[in-house]
C-alpha positions, 0 to 999 in steps of 0.5 A: 373891612378893617383898615389892616385888611384893606391895606393888605388887599391894596398892597397884595399886587406888590407884596406877593411878587416881592415876597417871592423874590426876597424869599427865593434869595433867602432860601437860595442854596445847593443842598443835597436832597434827602430821602425817606431812608427806607424807614420801616416804622415812622412816628410823627409827634404832632401837638395838634391835629393839622400840625402833622400835615402842615409840617411833614405831610408830604413826607408822611405820604412818601413813607406810606407809599413805600409801605412804611408803618406810619403812626401819628401821635396827637399830643393835645386834645385840640380843644383850644383852637379858635372856633365858635364851637364848644370845646366838646364839639370842636374836639369831635369835629377835629377827630372827624377831620383826622379820619379823612386826613389819615386816609389821604396821607396813608397814616396806619394808626392814630394815637390821642394822648389827650393832654390839655391844649395850650398847657403841655409840659414835660412832666412825668405823665407826658414823658410816660405817654411818649415813652410808651408810644416810642417803645411800642413802635420802635420807630426808625424815624421820629418827626417832631416840631422844632424846639424854637417855635411861637406856640408853647405846645410845639416847644414842649412837645420837642422838650418832652421827646428830648427828655425821654431820649435823655432818660432812655437808651434809644441810639438808632432813631433818626430825629427830624424836626419840622416847622409849623409856624416858626421857619428854621433858618436856612443855615440849620436846614440839613434835610430837604425832601422832594415832595413834588409827587405828594403835594396833591395829597398834602393840599387835599389834607389841608382842605379837610381842616374846616374847623380851623379859622387860620389860613394855610396858604403861607405854609404851601407857599413856603413849600414851593419857595424852599425848592430854591435850597437845592439845584434839583428840578423839583416843584415842592419841598419840605425841610427839616433840621436833623440833629443827632440824638445828643445834639437834639437833647442839648439843643432843647436843654440849652434853650429851655430858659428862653422858651417863654420868650418865643411867642413874643419873639416870633410870628406865625408863618401861615399867610403868604401876605405876611410871610416876610414879617414871619420870616424876618421878625427877629431872624438875627435872634433866632440864628443866635439861639440856634448857634448858641444851642449847638455851640457845645456840640461843635466845641466837643467835635472840634476837640475830638478832631484835634485829639485824633490828629495828634 
């Protein structure tokens, strides 16, 4: 056993209770629960196969239970994950895993865009593929990764969507940005969904990802801890940043110059025993980035309010 792993094992009896205590305080709040909006058509943009489950997996099942037409778009070919398999074998295995997850989460249809894993960028080809999916389904809600994330493919997925929305008139779509490996600061969480009823399906879906070398327990622990964001009596929650389309576009555009720094600034939140590190690493900087990206929108809203009062 490596020294770091040995240390984590020794500290585990102390670390896990301390993590839960501190993060319950971090996520303390009285936010109102959000719902599915009775959406009829739902589109999930997932950079990699498993992101749809890690982020909005419980919400997906809630939409499916209501009879929504749920489509999931996988942006990359998934060939660059940590694995001993060849790229071709890994891609095949991941698609087989998704066939099982599709049934578990109630996804009606899966689409594979096949962009190179680890090299996603907002270019003409990517934007055309996104537009085709959106225009075809005409979704009521789009779930997309947060722009501020430690993985470039996640960031670029948000940027592509923002660029498509900027270049095309699609005013009636709700955008919900979900976490994958870079938790959203509580101040910017404005959508909390109770997934207590669908947590078993989310856990079952996660168990299908045998091809993945990373741990998933941290993601599920966060679902439990985030219930403290609301006074409602719930057992598990998924959270989102739900901006208007104009706010989302500005959010991505304003932060584009910083995106190359994100992998070094932030840490993946996949393991319970390192959640404190993942949450608090450069948290002040993360908050500043969110605030900076939304400043112009807030200024415009303030100006509009002042004018209406005259």
